[in-house]
PAGULO-915548 format. One line per 10 residues: number of its first residue (from 1); their letters; for each residue x, y, z of N, C-alpha, C, O, CB. Coordinates in steps of 0.001 Angstrom, whole numbers, plus 500000, padded with zeros to 6 digits. Glycine has a CB too. Layout:
BEGIN
NUM	A	X/Y/Z/X/Y/Z/X/Y/Z/X/Y/Z/X/Y/Z ~ ...
This chain:
BEGIN
1	XXXXXXXXXX	500845/498828/500000/500000/500000/500000/500894/501239/500000/501784/501376/500839/499037/499996/501221 ~ 500649/502120/499067/501411/503352/498970/500668/504504/499619/499534/504358/500075/501714/503674/497520 ~ 501323/505640/499651/500730/506832/500235/500907/508004/499287/502006/508247/498788/501354/507143/501607 ~ 499824/508729/499039/499886/509952/498253/499855/511130/499215/499256/511047/500287/498712/510030/497222 ~ 500502/512229/498831/500534/513438/499640/500067/514608/498778/500480/514738/497625/501963/513697/500215 ~ 499209/515454/499337/498720/516625/498612/498751/517839/499524/498210/517816/500630/497292/516387/498074 ~ 499385/518889/499050/499442/520127/499809/498204/520971/499575/497330/520601/498791/500687/520915/499446 ~ 498132/522101/500253/497004/523005/500067/495743/522543/500770/494641/522888/500342/496724/523170/498614 ~ 495876/521768/501840/494728/521277/502599/494760/521893/503993/495802/522364/504449/494730/519719/502679 ~ 493611/521887/504666/493483/522485/505993/492772/521508/506926/491741/520942/506563/492712/523834/505922
11	XXXXXXXXXX	493316/521307/508124/492718/520436/509128/491991/521300/510151/492609/522143/510800/493796/519545/509816 ~ 490686/521098/510299/489906/521863/511270/490250/521470/512708/490215/522319/513599/488413/521661/511020 ~ 490580/520210/512945/490926/519767/514298/492230/520388/514784/492314/520843/515924/491031/518249/514342 ~ 493243/520408/513929/494537/520983/514291/494558/522505/514097/495433/523188/514630/495647/520336/513462 ~ 493603/523028/513343/493491/524462/513031/494749/524990/512355/495266/526046/512721/493216/525263/514305 ~ 495239/524239/511359/496407/524687/510607/496438/524016/509233/495827/522967/509032/497705/524383/511388 ~ 497161/524635/508287/497326/524005/506975/498240/522786/507075/499226/522802/507812/497894/525015/505956 ~ 497915/521747/506343/498694/520509/506375/498854/519965/504955/498139/520365/504036/498016/519451/507293 ~ 499794/519059/504800/499930/518280/503571/499202/516965/503827/499716/516089/504523/501460/518048/503169 ~ 498009/516832/503266/497150/515677/503538/497733/514392/502953/498494/514423/501986/495749/515917/502974
21	XXXXXXXXXX	497365/513268/503554/497813/511961/503096/496614/511099/502734/495507/511292/503236/498670/511271/504171 ~ 496870/510129/501835/495819/509211/501402/496483/507908/500987/497463/507918/500243/494969/509816/500227 ~ 495956/506792/501463/496460/505484/501054/495949/505142/499668/494835/505522/499307/496048/504397/502060 ~ 496760/504418/498875/496379/504151/497495/495633/502846/497291/494773/502788/496412/497585/504151/496646 ~ 495908/501806/498043/495273/500492/497883/495355/500003/496452/494421/499376/495952/493816/500547/498323 ~ 496462/500284/495790/496608/499956/494369/496522/498463/494104/495849/498053/493158/497924/500484/493848 ~ 497185/497631/494911/497179/496188/494681/495777/495615/494859/495338/494789/494058/498160/495489/495632 ~ 495080/496045/495893/493728/495545/496156/492776/495936/495030/491974/495111/494591/493206/496085/497500 ~ 492848/497173/494556/491966/497615/493483/492293/496932/492163/491389/496652/491376/492055/499119/493320 ~ 493577/496657/491904/493962/495954/490684/493399/494543/490686/492893/494081/489663/495490/495918/490538
31	XXXXXXXXXX	493476/493854/491810/492917/492505/491906/491397/492535/491739/490836/491681/491053/493291/491862/493255 ~ 490735/493499/492352/489274/493590/492249/488849/493846/490813/487851/493290/490354/488734/494699/493161 ~ 489587/494672/490104/489268/494962/488710/489503/493732/487839/488697/493433/486958/490108/496145/488200 ~ 490599/493018/488079/490907/491817/487298/489935/490676/487551/489664/489889/486644/492304/491356/487603 ~ 489414/490571/488748/488492/489489/489095/487042/489819/488757/486154/489001/488996/488605/489169/490566 ~ 486791/490993/488212/485417/491396/487896/484764/490463/486889/483599/490097/487045/485397/492817/487362 ~ 485495/490082/485871/484940/489209/484830/484610/487840/485405/483563/487272/485095/485927/489066/483654 ~ 485494/487310/486240/485275/485979/486802/484124/485936/487799/483462/484907/487935/486531/485496/487469 ~ 483879/487038/488494/482847/487033/489534/481585/487789/489117/480747/488106/489961/483399/487638/490809 ~ 481447/488074/487849/480271/488777/487315/480064/490134/487980/478924/490527/488230/479020/487924/487497
41	XXXXXXXXXX	481134/490848/488269/481054/492206/488792/480916/492339/490289/480834/493462/490788/479939/492878/488176 ~ 480887/491251/491027/480675/491335/492474/481905/491840/493232/481759/492377/494330/480278/489978/493009 ~ 483104/491687/492682/484300/492110/493412/484458/493620/493448/485132/494141/494337/485528/491492/492794 ~ 483863/494333/492517/483991/495790/492546/483272/496386/493747/483766/497343/494344/483442/496398/491257 ~ 482133/495848/494108/481396/496358/495262/482054/495997/496576/481986/496764/497537/479990/495836/495246 ~ 482687/494843/496630/483293/494364/497867/484782/494656/497922/485290/495072/498964/483059/492881/498021 ~ 485494/494445/496813/486950/494524/496823/487531/495888/496547/488592/496216/497079/487483/493594/495847 ~ 486870/496706/495725/487419/498017/495392/487333/498929/496613/486343/498921/497343/486667/498642/494187 ~ 488369/499699/496816/488435/500529/498009/488892/501928/497634/489846/502095/496873/489380/499911/499055 ~ 488218/502920/498163/488651/504298/497977/488980/504877/499347/488311/504579/500336/487555/505149/497248
51	XXXXXXXXXX	489988/505684/499390/490421/506296/500640/490249/507799/500555/490345/508380/499473/491886/505934/500955 ~ 489996/508427/501682/489832/509873/501693/491105/510538/502224/491935/509893/502864/488607/510276/502550 ~ 491242/511821/501951/492383/512582/502443/492237/512799/503943/491147/513106/504425/492507/513936/501703 ~ 493328/512640/504678/493299/512823/506131/494552/513554/506604/495564/513613/505905/493173/511464/506845 ~ 494455/514103/507804/495562/514855/508412/496645/513876/508874/496326/512866/509502/495055/515725/509615 ~ 497926/514157/508573/499000/513258/509009/499273/513339/510508/499921/512445/511054/500269/513572/508253 ~ 498804/514370/511182/499064/514541/512613/497974/513918/513481/498274/513146/514392/499195/516016/512942 ~ 496697/514250/513205/495603/513754/514058/494763/512670/513384/494003/511979/514061/494703/514904/514458 ~ 494884/512507/512060/494116/511490/511350/492708/511928/510991/491940/511140/510438/494047/510253/512171 ~ 492356/513169/511295/491024/513679/511003/490855/514085/509538/491836/514155/508798/490725/514859/511895
61	XXXXXX	489626/514349/509120/489373/514766/507745/489919/516162/507478/490041/516973/508396/487880/514726/507446 ~ 490246/516439/506222/490771/517745/505834/489922/518324/504709/489175/517604/504047/492252/517638/505399 ~ 490045/519626/504501/489348/520314/503414/490370/521114/502622/491442/521442/503131/488209/521241/503960 ~ 490032/521430/501361/490931/522260/500548/490925/523683/501048/489888/524210/501452/490529/522221/499066 ~ 492102/524309/501019/492166/525721/501391/491693/526566/500221/491801/526162/499063/493603/526124/501814 ~ 491177/527726/500530/490631/528593/499482/491654/529584/499021/491373/530397/498140/489396/529321/499968
């Protein structure tokens, strides 16, 4: 599992700008996509995973700065 980093985000809990982090789950999503044909599409609902941006300090949700 890799990690993406994006600047220009703000954490309301920490009350400061942060460089947000997000896990990629690339291997899991690749397997779910490849197994879609064999399982008639059921692996996309169960196996595919999306992650949201979070604060690297407190783990809370972040928003884009304006």
